[in-house]
C-alpha positions as CSV (number, residue, x, y, z in Angstrom):
1,X,-62.4,-74.1,60.6
2,X,-58.6,-74.3,60.8
3,X,-56.9,-76.6,58.4
4,X,-54.0,-78.7,59.3
5,X,-51.2,-79.0,56.9
6,X,-50.3,-82.2,56.0
7,X,-47.4,-81.9,53.6
8,X,-44.1,-81.0,54.1
9,X,-42.5,-77.6,52.5
10,X,-39.5,-78.0,50.4
11,X,-37.4,-76.6,52.9
12,X,-38.5,-79.0,55.4
13,X,-38.0,-81.7,53.1
14,X,-34.5,-80.7,52.3
15,X,-33.6,-80.2,56.1
16,X,-35.2,-83.8,57.0
17,X,-32.9,-85.5,54.1
18,X,-30.1,-83.7,55.4
19,X,-30.4,-84.8,58.9
20,X,-30.9,-88.5,57.5
21,X,-27.7,-88.0,55.5
22,X,-25.8,-86.5,58.1
23,X,-27.0,-89.4,60.4
24,X,-25.8,-91.8,58.2
25,X,-22.3,-90.4,58.3
26,X,-22.5,-90.8,62.0
27,X,-23.5,-94.1,61.9
28,X,-20.8,-95.0,59.6
29,X,-18.3,-93.3,61.9
30,X,-19.9,-95.3,65.0
31,X,-19.4,-98.8,62.5
32,X,-16.0,-97.7,61.6
33,X,-14.9,-97.0,65.4
34,X,-16.5,-100.3,66.4
35,X,-14.9,-102.4,63.6
36,X,-11.6,-100.9,64.2
37,X,-11.9,-101.3,68.4
38,X,-13.0,-104.8,68.4
39,X,-11.0,-106.1,65.4
40,X,-9.2,-109.6,65.3
41,X,-5.7,-109.9,64.3
42,X,-6.1,-111.0,60.8
43,X,-8.4,-107.9,59.7
44,X,-6.7,-105.2,57.6
45,X,-7.0,-101.7,58.7
46,X,-6.1,-99.9,55.4
47,X,-9.4,-98.6,54.9
48,X,-9.3,-96.8,58.2
49,X,-6.0,-94.9,56.6
50,X,-8.3,-93.6,53.6
51,X,-9.3,-90.3,55.2
52,X,-6.7,-87.7,56.8
53,X,-4.2,-89.5,58.1
54,X,-1.6,-86.7,58.4
55,X,-1.0,-86.5,62.0
56,X,1.8,-89.0,61.9
57,X,4.5,-86.7,60.7
58,X,5.9,-83.3,59.9
59,X,4.9,-82.2,56.5
60,X,4.8,-79.4,54.4
61,X,2.0,-77.0,53.9
62,X,1.4,-78.5,50.2
63,X,1.6,-81.9,51.7
64,X,-0.7,-81.2,54.6
65,X,-3.4,-79.9,51.8
66,X,-2.9,-82.6,49.7
67,X,-3.5,-85.1,52.5
68,X,-6.4,-83.2,53.6
69,X,-8.1,-82.6,50.3
70,X,-7.1,-85.7,48.2
71,X,-9.6,-88.6,49.2
72,X,-12.4,-86.2,50.1
73,X,-12.2,-85.0,46.4
74,X,-12.5,-88.6,45.2
75,X,-15.8,-88.7,47.1
76,X,-17.0,-85.4,46.1
77,X,-16.5,-86.4,42.4
78,X,-18.2,-89.8,42.7
79,X,-21.3,-88.0,44.3
80,X,-21.1,-85.8,41.2
81,X,-21.1,-88.7,38.8
82,X,-23.7,-90.8,40.7
83,X,-26.2,-88.2,40.0
84,X,-26.2,-88.8,36.3
85,X,-27.2,-92.3,36.9
86,X,-30.8,-93.4,36.9
87,X,-29.8,-96.3,39.6
88,X,-27.4,-94.1,41.5
89,X,-29.5,-93.4,44.5
90,X,-28.5,-96.4,46.4
91,X,-25.0,-96.1,45.9
92,X,-25.1,-92.4,47.0
93,X,-26.3,-93.8,50.5
94,X,-23.7,-96.5,50.2
95,X,-20.9,-94.4,49.6
96,X,-21.9,-91.8,52.4
97,X,-21.7,-94.7,55.0
98,X,-18.4,-95.7,53.6
99,X,-17.1,-92.2,54.3
100,X,-18.6,-92.5,57.8
101,X,-17.0,-95.8,58.4
102,X,-13.4,-94.4,57.0
103,X,-13.9,-91.4,59.2
104,X,-14.7,-93.3,62.4
105,X,-11.6,-95.5,61.6
106,X,-9.6,-92.5,61.3
107,X,-10.8,-90.8,64.4
108,X,-10.1,-94.2,66.3
109,X,-6.5,-94.4,64.9
110,X,-5.7,-91.1,65.6
111,X,-7.1,-90.6,69.1
112,X,-6.1,-93.8,70.1
113,X,-2.4,-93.0,69.9
114,X,-2.1,-90.2,72.8
115,X,-2.5,-86.7,72.9
116,X,-6.4,-87.3,72.5
117,X,-7.8,-83.7,73.2
118,X,-5.8,-81.9,70.6
119,X,-6.0,-84.8,68.1
120,X,-9.7,-84.8,68.5
121,X,-10.1,-81.2,68.5
122,X,-8.2,-81.0,65.3
123,X,-9.9,-83.9,63.5
124,X,-13.5,-82.7,64.3
125,X,-12.7,-79.2,62.9
126,X,-11.6,-81.0,59.9
127,X,-14.4,-83.9,59.6
128,X,-17.4,-81.8,60.6
129,X,-17.4,-79.4,57.9
130,X,-16.2,-81.9,55.3
131,X,-19.2,-84.5,56.6
132,X,-21.6,-81.5,56.0
133,X,-20.2,-80.8,52.8
134,X,-20.5,-84.5,51.6
135,X,-23.9,-84.8,52.8
136,X,-24.9,-81.7,50.6
137,X,-23.3,-83.3,47.8
138,X,-25.1,-86.6,48.3
139,X,-28.4,-84.9,48.7
140,X,-27.9,-82.9,45.3
141,X,-26.6,-86.1,43.9
142,X,-30.0,-88.1,45.0
143,X,-32.2,-85.1,43.7
144,X,-30.5,-85.1,40.4
145,X,-30.5,-88.7,39.9
146,X,-34.2,-88.5,40.4
147,X,-34.6,-85.9,37.8
148,X,-32.3,-87.9,35.6
149,X,-34.8,-90.8,35.7
150,X,-37.8,-88.8,35.4
151,X,-36.2,-87.3,32.2
152,X,-35.6,-91.0,30.9
153,X,-39.2,-92.2,31.6
154,X,-41.4,-89.2,31.4
155,X,-41.8,-86.8,28.7
156,X,-39.8,-83.8,30.6
157,X,-38.9,-80.9,28.4
158,X,-35.2,-80.8,27.3
159,X,-34.8,-77.2,27.9
160,X,-35.9,-77.7,31.6
161,X,-33.5,-80.5,31.8
162,X,-30.7,-78.4,30.7
163,X,-31.5,-75.9,33.2
164,X,-31.3,-78.7,35.9
165,X,-28.1,-79.9,34.8
166,X,-26.4,-76.3,34.6
167,X,-27.6,-75.9,38.2
168,X,-26.5,-79.1,39.1
169,X,-23.0,-78.4,37.9
170,X,-23.2,-74.9,39.6
171,X,-23.9,-76.4,42.9
172,X,-20.9,-78.7,42.6
173,X,-18.5,-75.9,41.9
174,X,-19.6,-74.0,44.8
175,X,-19.1,-77.5,46.8
176,X,-15.8,-77.7,45.3
177,X,-14.7,-74.3,46.0
178,X,-16.1,-74.6,49.7
179,X,-14.1,-77.8,50.1
180,X,-10.8,-76.1,48.6
181,X,-11.0,-73.3,50.9
182,X,-11.9,-75.6,54.1
183,X,-9.0,-77.7,53.4
184,X,-6.4,-74.9,52.9
185,X,-7.5,-73.1,55.7
186,X,-7.6,-76.4,58.0
187,X,-3.9,-77.2,56.5
188,X,-3.0,-73.6,57.5
189,X,-4.2,-74.1,60.9
190,X,-2.6,-77.4,61.4
191,X,0.7,-76.4,59.9
192,X,0.7,-73.4,62.5
193,X,0.0,-75.6,65.3
194,X,2.7,-78.2,64.1
195,X,5.5,-75.7,63.9
């Protein structure tokens, strides 16, 4: 008799959660595009300028790098801090959706002003890896928030929590290094194309 497996492995659960989180970013991007596209005259659009609005003028390499990493670093640090909250999980989802809304607005504003193909390719080279990186950061934040809650309400050993904390911090350091490398490469590419 062949038994059917009814539970998911850890890898399958991580993959499904990543897909849900990335889907949340895409849903936010669609909402941001729709909100900006069909706005009425009184709606402020400053939220759409929050991410990556560095295609308007010629800039130095340092200014391009600061423009491409600044607000994303704020999102990454917020995800890191939300992991330390026992009630941080809903805010992680909300923050990821907010990032998607800002991304959709930025794409709509940039691609609506001419030279659509070049701008959309350049922005997608930037936003797709950053979105994946933030989805991984949100997954880790959700996971550690759950562990933090377990530690507070259950009788978890302290040494296990210390190990989890070290791993959590190490993962975010790796994500930070990947973000810095990606934004440096992207800024150098954009600077070379701009010249």
